[in-house]
C-alpha positions in Angstrom: -27.5 27.8 -20.0 -27.3 25.4 -22.8 -24.2 25.3 -23.9 -22.9 24.3 -20.7 -25.3 21.8 -21.2 -25.1 20.6 -24.8 -20.6 20.7 -24.7 -19.1 18.1 -26.7 -15.8 15.7 -25.0 -13.8 14.5 -27.8 -12.8 10.8 -26.8 -9.5 9.0 -27.8 -9.3 5.3 -28.4 -6.7 4.0 -27.1 -7.3 -0.2 -27.6 -5.1 -1.9 -30.3 -6.9 -2.0 -33.6 -6.4 -4.8 -36.4 -3.6 -3.8 -38.8 -3.7 -4.6 -42.8 -0.7 -4.7 -44.8 -0.7 -4.7 -48.6 1.2 -6.8 -50.7 2.0 -4.7 -53.1 3.0 -2.4 -50.8 5.2 -4.9 -49.1 7.0 -5.6 -52.5 8.0 -1.9 -52.8 9.5 -1.6 -49.3 11.5 -4.6 -50.5 12.6 -3.1 -53.5 13.6 0.7 -51.9 15.7 -2.2 -49.1 17.3 -4.1 -51.4 16.8 -7.5 -51.0 15.9 -9.6 -53.4 13.6 -12.1 -53.3 14.4 -15.3 -55.4 12.0 -18.3 -56.7 12.9 -21.2 -54.9 11.9 -23.0 -58.2 14.4 -21.1 -60.6 17.4 -22.1 -58.2 16.6 -25.8 -58.4 16.2 -25.5 -61.8 20.1 -23.8 -62.3 21.3 -26.7 -60.1 20.1 -29.4 -62.4 21.5 -28.1 -65.5 24.9 -27.4 -63.6 25.0 -31.4 -62.8 23.7 -32.0 -66.7 26.7 -30.2 -67.7 29.2 -32.3 -65.7 28.3 -35.3 -66.1 28.0 -34.6 -70.1 31.5 -33.7 -69.3 32.5 -36.7 -67.5 31.3 -39.2 -70.2 33.1 -37.7 -72.8 36.4 -37.5 -71.4 35.7 -41.5 -70.5 34.5 -41.7 -74.1 38.3 -39.8 -75.3 40.1 -41.9 -73.2 38.7 -45.5 -74.2 38.7 -44.6 -77.9 42.8 -43.1 -77.9 43.7 -47.0 -76.1 46.7 -47.6 -73.8 50.1 -45.5 -74.5 52.7 -47.9 -76.3 55.3 -49.1 -74.3 58.7 -48.4 -76.2 62.2 -50.6 -75.6 65.3 -49.3 -73.6 67.6 -47.8 -76.0 70.1 -49.9 -74.4 68.9 -53.1 -75.0 68.5 -52.5 -78.2 72.1 -51.7 -78.9 73.2 -54.6 -77.0 70.7 -56.9 -79.0 72.0 -55.0 -82.5 75.4 -55.6 -81.4 74.9 -59.6 -80.4 72.5 -60.3 -83.7 75.8 -58.9 -85.8 78.2 -60.7 -84.5 76.5 -63.9 -84.9 76.0 -63.0 -88.4 79.2 -62.6 -89.0 80.8 -64.6 -86.4 84.0 -65.1 -88.7 85.3 -61.9 -89.2 84.6 -61.0 -85.8 86.4 -64.3 -84.8 89.7 -63.8 -87.1 89.7 -60.2 -86.3 90.1 -60.9 -82.9 93.3 -63.6 -83.5 95.1 -60.9 -86.0 94.9 -58.3 -82.6 96.0 -61.0 -80.4 99.0 -61.9 -82.6 100.2 -58.4 -83.0 100.0 -57.4 -79.2 102.4 -60.6 -78.6 104.8 -59.7 -81.6 105.3 -56.4 -79.6 105.7 -57.7 -76.6 108.6 -60.3 -77.5 109.7 -57.6 -79.2 110.2 -55.5 -76.2 111.5 -58.5 -74.3 114.5 -59.0 -76.5 116.0 -55.3 -75.8 118.7 -55.1 -74.3 118.5 -53.5 -70.9 120.4 -50.5 -69.6 122.5 -50.9 -66.9 121.4 -49.2 -63.7 123.6 -46.7 -62.1 123.1 -46.5 -58.3 123.2 -43.1 -56.9 124.7 -41.5 -53.4 122.4 -41.9 -50.6 120.6 -39.1 -50.2 121.9 -36.9 -46.9 119.9 -36.0 -44.0 120.3 -32.8 -44.1 120.9 -31.0 -47.2 123.3 -28.4 -45.7 125.6 -31.3 -44.3 128.3 -30.2 -46.5 131.3 -33.8 -46.2 134.4 -32.3 -44.2 138.0 -32.4 -45.7 139.9 -35.1 -44.8 142.3 -34.1 -42.0 146.4 -34.1 -43.4 148.3 -36.6 -42.0 151.5 -36.1 -39.6 153.6 -36.0 -42.4 151.3 -33.2 -45.1 150.8 -31.4 -41.6 154.8 -30.7 -41.4 154.9 -30.3 -44.5 152.2 -27.3 -44.6 154.0 -25.5 -41.9 157.0 -25.7 -43.1 155.8 -23.9 -46.7 154.2 -21.2 -44.3 157.5 -20.9 -42.7 159.3 -20.1 -45.6 156.7 -18.3 -46.9 156.6 -16.0 -43.8 160.0 -15.2 -43.9 160.5 -14.3 -47.6 157.8 -11.8 -46.8 159.6 -10.2 -43.7 162.5 -10.3 -46.5 160.7 -8.4 -48.5 159.6 -6.0 -45.8 163.2 -4.7 -44.5 163.9 -4.1 -48.1 161.0 -1.4 -47.7 162.8 2.2 -47.0 160.6 4.5 -45.8 161.6 8.1 -47.3 159.4 11.0 -46.1 155.7 10.9 -45.1 153.8 14.2 -45.9 150.4 14.3 -43.3 147.7 16.6 -43.8 143.9 16.9 -43.3 143.6 16.1 -46.8 146.5 14.7 -48.0 148.1 11.6 -46.9 151.0 10.4 -48.6 154.9 8.4 -48.3 157.5 7.9 -50.4 158.6 4.5 -50.5 162.0 3.5 -52.2 162.2 6.5 -54.3 158.4 6.4 -55.6 155.1 8.1 -53.8 152.2 6.0 -52.5 149.3 7.0 -51.1 146.6 5.0 -48.9 145.4 1.7 -51.1 148.0 1.5 -52.9 150.4 -1.6 -53.6 154.3 -2.0 -53.1 155.3 -5.4 -54.9 153.5 -7.4 -52.5 152.5 -4.7 -49.8 149.3 -3.0 -49.7 149.6 0.6 -47.6 147.0 0.2 -45.2 147.7 3.5 -43.1 150.0 6.3 -43.5 150.4 8.3 -40.4 152.1 11.5 -38.9 155.4 9.5 -38.3 155.0 5.7 -39.5 153.4 3.6 -42.8 151.8 0.5 -41.8 151.5 -2.1 -44.8 150.1 -5.4 -45.2 150.4 -8.8 -47.0 148.2 -11.5 -46.2 147.9 -12.1 -42.9 151.0 -10.4 -41.9 151.2 -6.4 -41.2 154.6 -4.4 -40.3 155.5 -0.9 -39.4 158.1 1.2 -41.1 159.5 4.0 -39.8 161.7 6.5 -41.4 165.1 5.8 -40.6 166.9 8.7 -38.9 170.1 10.5 -39.6 173.0 10.4 -36.9 
């Protein structure tokens, strides 16, 4: 049939074809992608302007420094004061020398007054002891003095003994709360004194009296 003979076939050409880019389309794509395209001529012009500003500023600073000139040099204040003192002394030298002589004369008169003053005699002090707690001991008594001291002590002991013999213990009250005794018709308690004796202790059958370092034991006399 004619339909079978006249059948058409479709071919696809896979061979590479030349691609054509539009400049305007490329510019739109660059703008959409965020890229900035700058002309090289404008960049060179900006650099030249900046260099010119720097050169103008440097020239202005140099001109100002030349116009101002070097900083003034100030003299040392100490040197000024010394120079003023020397100048004053040279101008008024006569009065200054006279004042110095007057001061020297006054000082010499004061020194002479001290020289003529009587000097007080110095009193020598005893040398300091090495140990401040080492006090000098009293000198030992001589043989005669020792004998005299012993004789006086013996006489004193005999007098105390004789006085103790004149004490007569008459009665004793000895209890838990009361301790008393009657000596020579007088009632005494512990701690009281009889003449030069002190009642030291009261027992149930005796009384101890003391005078200095001597102690005596008193007992009641038993009646026959």
